Structures are given as C-alpha cells and as structure tokens.
N, C-alpha and C positions, 0 to 999 in steps of 0.2 A: 402709380404714382409715377413716372415714366413722360405715359402722358399730357398729368396737368403738367409735371416740368417742361414742354417740349411744347404743349400750346401757353403757357407763363413768356417762355423764351421766344417764340419765334415775332411778335412785333420787333425784338429789336436786333434781332438776328437779318429779320429781312430790310430794315432801313439800314444796318451794317451794311448788307450788300448790294441796296442801294446804291447808297453814300461814295462806296468804293469803286460801284459800278458807274457810277455820274462822274465821278474824279479820273477812271482812267479814259474815259468817250472825250469828254472835256481833251483831258492834256495832248490823244490823238488826236484829235484836228486844230486845237493849234500847231501842235507840230504838222502838220498835214501844210498849214496855211503857209507858217513860218518857211517851209522846207520851198516851196512855191516861191515867194518870195525871193527868200535866197539864191534858187537856183535863179530866177530873168530877171534880178541885179548883179550877177555873176557871169549870165553869156553876154546878159547887153556892157559891160564894162570892159570883159575879153573879146567882144567879136571884132573890132580891129586892133585888137595884139599884136605888133610884129615881134616875137620871138628871135629872130635873129635882132634882134636892140641886143636882147640882156647875153646871145652867144657873142656876139661880135667884142662886145663892150667889157673891157675885164673890169673893171671898175664896178658895173656892172654888178658883177657874173662871181659871188668868191667861191673859192675854193674849197668844194665837197668831199669827201671817205664816204661813202658805200656800201655800210656793214653789209656782210650776211655767214649768219653764222650758220650754220648745217651739225647735223649728228643723221648720220646712216641714209645720206640721199643721194648715193652710187644713179638711184634712174634717170636724176632730171635735174644733177647739178650742172652738169656741163650745157645744156640749154644754157638754161639761169645763169651760168656768169656769162655764157657768147652775149648774151641779153644786156646782161648789162659793160663788155665791153662796147658794146657797138653803140652806149645813148649820145644825144647829140646835146656834149655840153661841151666847154676847153678844158675847164681846171680841175680837173677829179679824179681820185684812185677807188681801186676796187679793193676792199683785204673781204677773203671768207675766210671766215675761220670755224677750222676743222674741230666741233669738241672731241674730241676721244671715238670720232667713229667706228665700231665695231666689223661692217664691210669694205670695199674699196670705193670708198669714194673721196680718200686721198693719192690710191692709184691711177684711178679713171682724172683726176684732175691733173694731176702728174703727170699720164698718159697725153693729156687732149690739146696742153698751153703750153708742152715742151719744160715743165720746171726744172728746177733748183736748187738743192738747198745752200743757203747766202748764214754767213755770217751780220748777225743784226740785234742794233742794241736796241731794246725796247727801254720804254719810263715807264714805271710800273706807277703807275698814280694812284692807281685804282688793284687791288688784292687777288689774283686771282689765281686758281690752279695754276702749277710748270705746265710752261710754254716749250716744248719735246722739239719744231724747230719750225722758220721761220723760209721760204724760196718764192725763189722770185722765176722770169720767164727767160729760158733763149733766146724769144724770138722775141724784135722787136714790134709785133705787131701788139701786143699783152705788155708794153711799159708797165704801166699803170696798174699790173696788178700785184698782190702782196693772197702768199695763202700762207696763212699762223695754223701751224697742228700745237694742238695742246691738248690734256687728260684732261676725259670729260667730267664738267664740271657744270653742263647744267646751257641754257639760252644765255641765263644774263648772264654767268661766270662768262660765256662765247666773244658776248660784245660788250662785257667789261672790256678784255683783252683787246679788242677792236677797235676800243674809245683811246686806251693804252700804246695803238701804233700809232691813231691820226691823227694826220698830221697839218687835217686841211680845219679850213676854218668852221665850218658847218658841216654833219653830221647823216647819212639817211640811213633809214635801218630799215632792213626789208628780210627775209621770209626767206628763202634760195631756193624753194618748190614753191619758186614767180617767175614770172616774166615779169620785164618790166619795161615802158614804153619809152623808145628810143627820147620822147621830148620827156621825158617824166622832167630829169632837172632843170627843165626850165621851167618849168607848173610851175612844178614845188619853189622855185626859189624864188615867185614874182613875184607875190605878194609880201616875200622878205624883201627887199628892194627896193616897191613902192609902199611901204608902211613909214608913215610919218608920225600924227604926235603917238601913237601906242607901238612899244616896238612888239613886230609879229614875232615869239622865240619858238614856234613852233608849228609844222602846217599837216596832214594829212590828206593821205589822200582817199579816191573809189580804187574801192579792192572788190574785184568780179574774178570770176567761178570763168577756172580752161578748162577744167573737166569736161571733153566733147569737141571743142574748136583746134585749129589745126596749127599749126607750128612746122616751121623749117627750121630750125637751126638756134633756136630766139628766139626767131623773127614770130609774130603772130600775124596768117598769114590769112583765116578766116574764123569769122564768128560765128559758132553754133551750140544751144546749147548739150546737156548731158543727155545719154538714154539713161531709160530710167528716174521714175516719180521721185522716189526718194532724193533723186541730182537734184531733176529738175527744181523740188522744192527749196532747195537749199541756194539754188539761182534766186529763185523771190523773194529769198527771208534774206538775198546780201540787198538785193535793190529795196529793197525798204532799207533795209538796215542805214544803207550805206547814203542812198540819194530822200530819202525821209527825214529819219533819224541823227545823224550827224552834219545833216545837212541843218535840221532847225536848231542842237544845239550849238552851231557853228556861226547861226545871227545870231543870238544874243551871250554871244563869250559864256559859251556853259560847256563846250567842251572840257570835259578832264578823261579821254579815253584818247592816244594815237594811235593806232594801230597799226601795231607790235611789226605787224608782213609791207608796209610801208607809212615811214613819219619823218618828216626832218628836223631837228634840235641842231639848236645853236652847241657847236661841242665846249665850251669851256664856261656852261651854265651845268649843261652831265655833270659832268666833274666834280665845280665847285655844289654840287647838290648827295655828291655821294656815288651815282653811277647807279647802275639796277643793282637793289637788293635781289641777292642769292637767294636769301628764306621766305623767297614770293613768288609765288604760279604768277597769277595775275604782271608779268614785271610791265607787261609798254602801259599798263592804267592809272596802276602804282607810281612809275614814275611820271608818269605828266600827274597826276595828282602832285606830287610830292615837289613836283616842280615849280606849278602855279602855286603851290600853297609858301615857299619858299620864297616868293616874287610878291604878295600879296602882305605876306610876314615886313617886306622890307619894303610896302608901300613903289617897287615898282611898277609902275603902268604896261599892262604888256595884255599879247589877245594870243588866241589859240583860232590858228584857219582849219577851215575845211577844203578840200577840191573836190565839186564834185565830179573831175574826166576819168573817163577810164585809164585809170592812171597802170596798172597791175594786175596782169591775171596769174590767178593762184589757183594748183589744184583740193579740192574736198577730198574731203572723207570718202573712199570706195566704197565702202560698204556699212552696214552698221554698225558691229563691232568699234569699226577702228574712228567710226563717227562719236557713238558711244564716251568713247575716252579724250576723245575731242572739245563734248557737251563736259561731259565733268568734268574736266579740267579747270574751263572754262568759269561753272556754278565757281567752284574754288577761291580761285582764282578774283574773280571777282570780291567773294566774301570778304578777301585777306583784304585786300585795299581800302574795304570801306573796314572793315575793324582795324584797317593799323590808320585809319584815317579821320575815325568816330567824333574827330575835334570841330571837324565842318559842318556837324547835322545843325542842318540851320544857323546857321553860321554866320552876319552880316559882314564879317569882316570877309571873309572869302568871294567877296561880290555875289554872281547869281549863280558859280558854281557851288555856295552852300547853302544859297537857301534854298534854289532850281533843284539841281543837278543833280545835287546829295540824294534828299530824298528821297528825289525820282527814282535814286538804281535802287532806294531801300524797299519803295513799298511799289513802286512798278516793274521792277526786274527781277529782287530778292526775296521776296515776297510773294507774291505773284504764283506760283505752280503749289502752294501748301492753298492758297485764300480759294482757285479751284480744287485742289482734292477736299476740304474743307467744304465748299458749293457741291458737290455731287456726295460725301457722303449728305450729307445734311438733308436734299431731296429725296435719295433713299432712303434715309430714318423716317421723312412725314412720309412716305411711298408706302414704309411698313406701320406705322400706327395709321394710315389712312389717313393724314389731314391734311394733304396737302393743296396746294390752288395749283391746280395746270395749267387756268388759262393766264397766271401773271408766269411763272417760272419757263413756262413753256413758250411764252412770247419773249420774260427777256436770251433764251436761249437763242433764239432764231436772230432777234437783236442782233445781239453778239456774233454770234457767227456770217451773218449778209455784212456787220457794221468792219472784219475782221476781211471777208475778202477786197472790202473797199477799199482798206489800208493797202492791203495786196494789192492790186488795182493801180492806184495811188503810185506806188511801187514800178510796177512794170510802165503805168502808162511813163512816168514821171524819164525816164529812162529810153524809150522809144523819142519824147517827142525834143528830147536837148543831143543826147547824141548817138540815137539810132545804137543805144548796146550793141542789138541783133536784127541786124538786116531780114532775114531773112521772114515773110509773115507768118507762115509756120510756126515759128521760132516759139514768134510771141504767144500764136493764140493754144500752142503749147500751154505754157507755163499759165495764162489763162485759166485755162482749161484745168493744168495742177494742180489749181492755188482751190480750187472749188471741194479740193480732196483735201486739202493741209488740215483740215479740224475732227477730222476722223484718225487716221494713222501719221501721218507726222509729227503732229502738235499733241496728239496722247506721250506719245518716245520722249519728246522732250522735258514733257514737266515732269517726265518719272527720271530721269537723266539729272537734271535740275536735282528733285531730291534728291537724287541717289549720290551727287556734289559734296548735299550739305552733308548728309551721312560719313563722304569716305572726309571729307574739311573738318569735322568734330570728331574726329576716329585718328587727325595727326596725320591724315596722308595727304605725300603731299611731290611725292614722284611725277613725269608730266607722264609716263605713259606713251610708248611703239607708235608713231603715227607711221606706216607704211605707204609708200609709195607706187604708181602703174606710171607713169615717165607721160612727160607730152606726147599726144596725138598730132602722128609725123604727114603731114602731106606728099 
C-alpha cells in the first residue's frame, strides 16, 4: 500500500523538488549578477570621491547620533567605545546605553572614560524602562560621549532610550561588540547628502568578522581570519550575505533589512513610526520593514541603500553553544517580522519589497530548512522501498553542492577584488578550502538551528539568550 502511494506521488514530488531547486538557483544567479553590477557601479562612482569635502562642509554633513546598546559587554565595551570616539566626522555624539548589565560593564566605562553622574533631562518621546542615571566624562577629550544606565528591557528598549536622548538629525545604530572604521560615518552619510529624486531614508553598511583580527585600543591593526573551521565559515557566510545578498537587493531597492550591527536612519522618521518594537526579537528587520511600509502607504518616494565597504568589524560567536543561541534568535526574528507584516506578501503596493523581497524571504529563507529536511526524508523513504532513482538524485545533490561552493567562492572573490578584505593570500586559500566543507558539518547545524528556532518561536519563547564575548585580539 505504502509502495503504491509513494509510486503515485513520486512524479508530483519530483516536479515540485525540481521547480523549487530551479527557482532557488535562478534567484541566486540573478543575485550574483546584480551584486557584481552594483559593486562595479559603486566602485566607479566612488573612486574619485573626496570625503574631506563632506567632512569640512557643515552644510553637507548633518549631525549624527551614534547609539550603541550593551548588556554584559565588559570584555569589549572599552575598545568599542574608544573606536567610536575616534571617528572622522565633525558633528556627532556617542550615546552608550547600558541595558541593566549584570557584570561590570558600567564600571568599566566609568573607569576608562572618567565618567561622572549628571542631572540630565530626557524627553521621553518613546516609552521605555526607567533610566537609572546619565553619565558624562570629566575629560574634555570625551566631550561627545554620553552614557545612559537603565533597567534591563532588551535591545529594542535600550535603542529607544538612545532615540529619546539623541539630539542629532540622523542616528547610527551599532552593536557594542563591534569596531567601527574611522571613516564609517562619512561613507554612510554620502548617499544621503547626494540623494536627489528619491530620498535615502536609511543606509546599511558591510559587517565583517573581527575574530582573528588584531586591534590596538579600538583601532584595527591587521585583518586576519579566525582559527577554527567553524569561525572561518562564518567569515564566508558574512561575505556571501553582505557582498552578494544585500548588494543585490539594494540594487533593485528591495532591501528590508538594515542590520542592527550598523545602519543609519533619519531620527524623525523612526520616531514617527514609533521606534523599535519591544515585543519583537528581530527588531532591526521589523523596524526597516515598518519604516518602508509607512513611506509606501504615504506615497513618499524613497530608497534604502547598502554600502559594500568594510565599515564595521564584529565579534561572531566563538563557540557552537553561543552560535546556536544567535541563530535560533535570528530565525525567530525573521518569522516574527514576516508575521507582523504579512500584508506585504506579493503586494504591488509596496514595490519590489512586496513583490520580490518578502516572497524570497518566505520561500528561500524561512521555508528552505524544512524543504531540505523533507527532501532527505523523502530520499530515505525511496531508498527503503527500493525505488530510488540514484542517477537523478545524485546528480541533483552534486549540482547543488557545486553551486553552493560557487556562490561562496563568489562572496570571497568579490571581497578580495573590491576591498581586499583579507590581505594575506594564505587567509584567502584557507577560506576557499573551508567553504568546500560547509555542506558537511556547518550547513546541517544551521538547518537544525533554524528548525529549532521555528519550534521555539511557535512555543512563544521571546528571550534573546546570553551572548558571551572573548574580546578583541590585541597586538
């Protein structure tokens, strides 16, 4: 009976697998082509740019509030804040929001930057957990640093406190476990000051892996890949995501994710749409979608831009346990954002974001792990019944394996050919070799964590999970 049912369903399932695989391959090929075109355009338009013009012209360089939230980040917070205070920009302030850390994060900041508690009025435009104190430095060298200590309420709540305190026209949100390039603000603001017909409301920047790199007091000294295959594959994954995926969607104005690790927004628009949602785990994606949704509904012409230059270096999870927490959280954040904005699904009212980006994330980001697992179960079932077409499925598996390697190679290649992300040849060869093993150990873990993230989401688990840090490598 089972044999007859499976034999009857085989042509249907085979066709579905073929169509899904074809759509996935075509999507990736199109993304690769768009990414290469967008990179070429960006490099050509910026090769003769004099950023000093923006730096010295007050009319071209609007004020920027850099907001960094932190929770139990004592291992990295001093270097990260020091890098923020050394940015090459005229009019900016640094707002560090300590979200009720249980370690000595606040004490580390007070010691490193000579902070003193002050009386400070906060205009509570966004409702947040209570603020316990505001600190400024007694050292004039740190005059643009403001540290806010508050009760724990999560990253979204901490960012909203930052928006309540921010005094500048634009805001840059970053993760405090990161090191920002000294010219990052100039490069993030450039697309905004140059925008004409369509207003640039947000700009995202490339994020690269800091593990293995050498730093000296918040300054990147030498770019190196981390040790360990798992960490190296995270480097490949970041290159593939930021230099291929984000560039492609940015080229067609379809971006609906500006990473919480690095992104610039117009403060007034963020306040208009209500700031970050504190009941959503994927707060960065959800805010970007909601902001663009508002602009489309009010028929305001706009675009979200992505910059491929290595502007920020962040510490990725050093252990599998911490990485599992991160990836299950990413999955829950994706589902939450898609659920809250399901009205975008194939909706032409929201432009490319509704017609292309949203369906892509549903079918090829959210559903993909389930399709993979069901495919494996299906092959095992056919094998047990003795009716498997080995030549067909082996060819398909080999093709998808080779295609995945080519896509990873493309990310590494673009990183090298554009901005020489890693200067040592042995680092590049190591990344190429590591990408050959991705499908065997690394990818299955991602699939499992994604499915686990779904299980956690539908069980109602909302917490972030603790992210432990090792600190930036010293030279």
